[in-house]
N, C-alpha and C positions, 0 to 999 in steps of 0.2 A: 640632608634634610629633604623631605618630600616637597615637590613643587605644589603650589596651590592648584585648585581646580581650574581647568582651562575651559573657557567658553569661546567657541569658535563660530564665526559667521561668514567666513570666506574659505574657498578651497585651499588657499595658501596657509591660512591659520590652522586648518585641519591637518594638513600635511606636516606642518611644523610640530604640532602637539603630539601627533602619533609617533613622530620620530624622536621625541624626547621621552625616554623611558621613565623619567621621574614623574611625568604626568600620569597619575593613576585614574583620575576622573576627567573625562572630556565631554563637554555638553555642547550639543549642536543646536545653534539658534537659526531658525529659518530653513530655507531650502537651498542647498548647495548643488551646483550643476556642473556638468562637463568634467567630472573628476577622473583622475587616473586611478589605477588600482591602489587601494590604501591598505596598509598592514598595521594591525594593532600589535604592540609589543607585549610580551608576557605580563599579565597582571593588569592590563589596561581595561577600563570600562568606558563604553561609549553610549551616551544616552541622549534622547531628544529633550529639549527644553519644554516644548509644548506640542500640541497636535500638528503644528505646521512644520515640524522638523523633518527633513528629508535629505537623502543623498542620492543624486542622479549621476551615474557614471557615464563616461564617454562611450560612444558606440563601439562595439567590438572588443571591449576589455572586460575582464572579470572585475568584480566589485570589491567587497570588504574581505580581507584575509585575516583570519584569526591565527594566533600562535598557541598560547597556553594560558589557562586561567583568565579568560576574557568574558566580558558580559556586554551584550547589546540589548538596549531596552528603549521602547517608545519611539521607534523610527520607521519611516518608510524608506526602503532601499531599492533603487531601480538600476538595473543593467539591461543590456539587450536580452531578449527572452531566451536566446540560445547560449547565453553566458551564465556564469555563476554570480548571483548577487552576494552570497555569503559562502565562503569556503575556508579551508584551513591549510596551514603550512605543515606538510607531512615530514618535514626535515627536522622538526624539534624532537626532543627526547621523550616528552610526555605531553599528553593532551591537557592534563590538569582538569579543572572544573570549568566547563563552558556553559554559559547561560544565555538564552535568547528569550525575551519576554516582550509581548505587545509589539511585534514587528510584522510589517507587511512588505512583501518583495515582488518585484518583477525580475525573474531570473531564478535559477535553481539555488536551493540551499543544500550544500553538499559538505558533509563532515566525514572524513576518512581517517582511520587509524592504519597507517601503512609504513613501509620502509622499516626503520628500526625503532619506531615509536613504542613507548609503553602504553598502558591503558589510560583510563580517565573516566570522567563522568560528563554527560550532556543533560542539561535541564532546559526544557522548552515549556514556556507557559504563555501560549498565544502566539501563533505564527500563521499568517495567511499568505500563501504563495499565489498571488493573483494570476500570474502567467509565467510559464516556463516551458522550455523545450530541452529535454534531457536526452533526446535521441542520438546526439552526437557523442555521448560518453562511451568510449570504447570498452572500458572495464565493465563486464557483465557477469554475474554469477551464472554457473552452468549446472544443469542437472535434469534428469528425466527426459533427455533428448532435446532440451531447449536452453536458450539463453534468456536472461531476464534483463530488460531495459531498466536503467536507473530511474528514480523518481524525481518529481519536483522537489520533494524533501528526501534526501538520502543520508542515512547514517549507516556506515559500513565498517566493521572491524575486519580489515583485510589481512591482518597478521596471520602467518601460518603457525605461529607459536601458540599452543593451547594455554600457556601460562598467561597470555595477555588477555585481560578482561576489560571490556568497556561496559559501563553501566549507564542507564539513561532513564529519565522520567519525562515523558512526552505528552503534554496536555494542550488541547486547543489548537490542533493542526488542521488546517483546511487548505484546499488547492483547487484552482480553476473556477470557472463559472459555467452555468448550463449552456450558454451560447458560445463559450470560449474555453473549452477544457484545456488543462495543461497537456503537453505532448510528451509521451513516454508513460512511465508509471506515475502514480500519484504520491503515496506515502510508502517509502521503501526502507526497511530496517533489516540488517543482515550481519551475520558473523561469517566465518570461513569453515568449510568442511574439515573436521579433524584439527582445526586450528583455533584462531581467536574467537572468543565467545562474546556475544552481546546479551547483556542481562537487563531486562526492562520491567520494573514493577508495574508500570502503567503506561499504556499507549492509548490516548483518547483523541479521536478525530471529530471534526465537524463535517461540513459538506465537502465531498471530494468528487471532482469531475475530471476524467482523464481519457485521452485518446492516444493509443500508441502509434497510429498512422502506419501500421505494418502493412506491407504490400499484400494484396490477396494472393493466396497460394504459398505464402511463406510458412514453413513447417517447423523451423528451429528457433523461433523467437516469440516471446510473450511479454505481456505487461500485466500489472495489477493496479486496481484502484488503491487498495491497501494491501501490502505484501509483507508478510513476515517470512524471511528467507532463511536458509540453512544456518544452523547454530545460533539462531536468535531464540532466546528463552524469555517469554513474556508471561508475567503473572496474569494481567488483565488487559484485554483489548476492548475498548468501548467505541463503537461508531455511533455518535450522537446525532449525526446528520446523514442525509442520503449519500449513497456512493453510487456513481453512475459511470459506466464505461461505454465507448462509442465505436471502437474499431475492431479489426480482425485480431483474434487471439488475445483480446483484452479481458482478463479475469476481473471480476469485481472485488472479491476478497479471496486471497490465496495464502495458504500456509504451508511452508516447507520446514518450519521450525517447531518449537514446543510451546504451546499456549495452555495455561491452566483454565482460564475462563474467557470466552469471547462473546460479547453481547453487541448486537446490531439493533438499534432502536428505530431506525427509519428505513425506507424502502431501498432495496438493492436492485439495480436495473442494468441490463446489458443489451446494447443495440447491435453489436457486431457479430459476425460469424465466429463460431468456436469460442465465444465468451462463456464464462460460467459464473453463476451467482456466488457460490462458495465452493472452492476446490481445495481438498486436503491431500498433502503428501507427507505431512509430519504427524504430530500428535496434538490433539485437542482434548482436554478433559471434559469441559462443558461448553457447548456451542448453543446459543439461544438467539434466534433471529425473530424479533418481535413485530416485524412488518413484512409485507409481501416481498418475495423474490420474483422478478419478471424478466424474461429474456425474449428477444425478437429476432436474433440472427440465426442463420442455418447452423445446426450443430451446437447451438448455445444451450447448455444444460443448466438446470437449476442448482443441483448440489451433487458433488462427486467426492467419493473417497477412493482414490487410486492407489495410495500407499499410506503407510502409517495407520493411525486409527483415531476414532472419535468415540469417547466413552458415552456421552449424552449429546444428542443433536435434537434441538426443538425448533420448529418452524411455525410461522403463522400460516402462510399459503405460498404455493409455488405454481407458476404458470409459465409455459413456453409457447412460442408462436411460429415455429418453423420446422422444416424437415430435419431429422437427425437430432432434434432438441429434446433429449431425455429429461424427464422431470427430476428424478433422483436415481443415481446410479452408484451402487455399492460394489466395489471390487476387492475389498479387504474386510476382515472381521471388525465389527463395531459393537457397541453396547446397545443402548436404547435410542430409538428414533421415533419422534412424535411430530405430527403435522396437525394443526388445529382447524384449518379451514380448507383442506383438500389440496389435491394435486391435479392439474389439468393441462393437457397438451393439445396443440392445434396443428400438428404436422405429421408427415409421413416419414419415409426413409430417406436419408441423405448423408453427405460427408460431414465428418467432424474430426478435429485434431485431438489425438490421444497420445500423450507422451512423445510428441514430435513426429507422429505418423498419422496420416489421414486414413480414417477407417469409415466404414458404412455403419450407421446407427439408425435405429427406428425410434421415433419419438414416444417411447413407452413411458407412462407416468412414473412407474416404480419398477426398477430393474435391479435384480441381484445377480451379478455376473459370477462365472466360475471362480472360486476362491473367495467370493464375498460371503459374509455371514452377518446376522444381526441377532442379538440376544432377544430383542423385543422391538416390534414395530407397531405403532398405534396411530392410525390415520382417521381423523374426524373430517367430515365434509366431503368424503368420496374421493374416488380415483377415476378420472375420466380421460379417455383418449378420443379425440375428434378425427384423427387421420384415418383414411380408408385402410382397413386391414390391420390396424395397430391395436395390439392387445393392451389392456390397462395395467397388466401385471406380468412380469417376466422373472421367474425364479430359477436360476441355474446354480445357486449356492444354497445356503441353509438359513432358515428363520426359526428361532426358538418359539416365539409367540407372535402371531399376526392378528391384529384386529383392525378392521375397516368399518367405520361407522358411516353409513351412507352408501351410495351406489359405487360399484366397481365395474364400469362398463366401457365398451368400445362404442362410441356414438355411431348411429346409423347415418350413412352418407347417401343422400337421395340421388 
């Protein structure tokens, strides 16, 4: 017979309830502190009684461990920033159905499908990672000459077996604060090359602020504010809030996977060297950025297609402010590209990281590299380069139809 609902208001009561597999519903009353790591048994549900419900874990330990078919709702969960506030047991046979709703954390939220686990489903409906430091996680996807640091929120199907599929619906994810970004990537979702697949009908984010704190001169490491990594298949990505990155090699939005539609509603900003507003190595059918992209670091480009393709890419405005900071750079064939309020650069020639190698680039507003091609490019609002000797347009590939409405000039330097 199933035990009645357990209401817990002390650390001891919480431990006892979670260790009793008959307790399916556990309600947290008030704030519980100095907790050891707590593991939910398969099928257990942990919810807060009201807005005061919180779990604070002891310094230096991971927080709440999920097993299978668990739900967490209406809680604030705090661990040390460099530990995991929520993580899962990869020794179970199957993830089952995991749900996280109306949860705020200090510490990383990390869900991995690894070892011999089967697949499962992850449902997130409201998760705010207030602070986290994921830089110490040694497991990092690799490709294109670089490794990717995990995120404040990480969902990763690590299985090498292509028959293992993880599905997820991820809504209302946010990370960091303007004056205190999360460290590492922000939102990170991934499968495994030629292996386990991650299938996501919807990934929707609020505000994301991240800083990888990568040492200057590092060539083989990157992060992303929102990163869809290899073998992640996403129907729709929506960035409803601003996405801002601050450090070296910190991409704002980065795609190595396959996305049908990607919409960014608020401004995308990069402050660090070799950051990029949106960089594509996978496949995007429709990309629409409805607010400005602006970058400030050396070699920090606005939009890049280095591999894969984008069928439709539509932007509001792109502005860069440093040497080597190309506005738009196309190195592979794409479909239609449109910019509604112009492309403008304010730099000259300088170093930038490209596929793990530092190269010299000029801050050309619109650059089609050898091998790059576009069926149609339509720019309203002009194409302007302010750097001395920098051309507004560079075409070493092919363009089917090019229309620039407004000036296409290299600004005169007094």
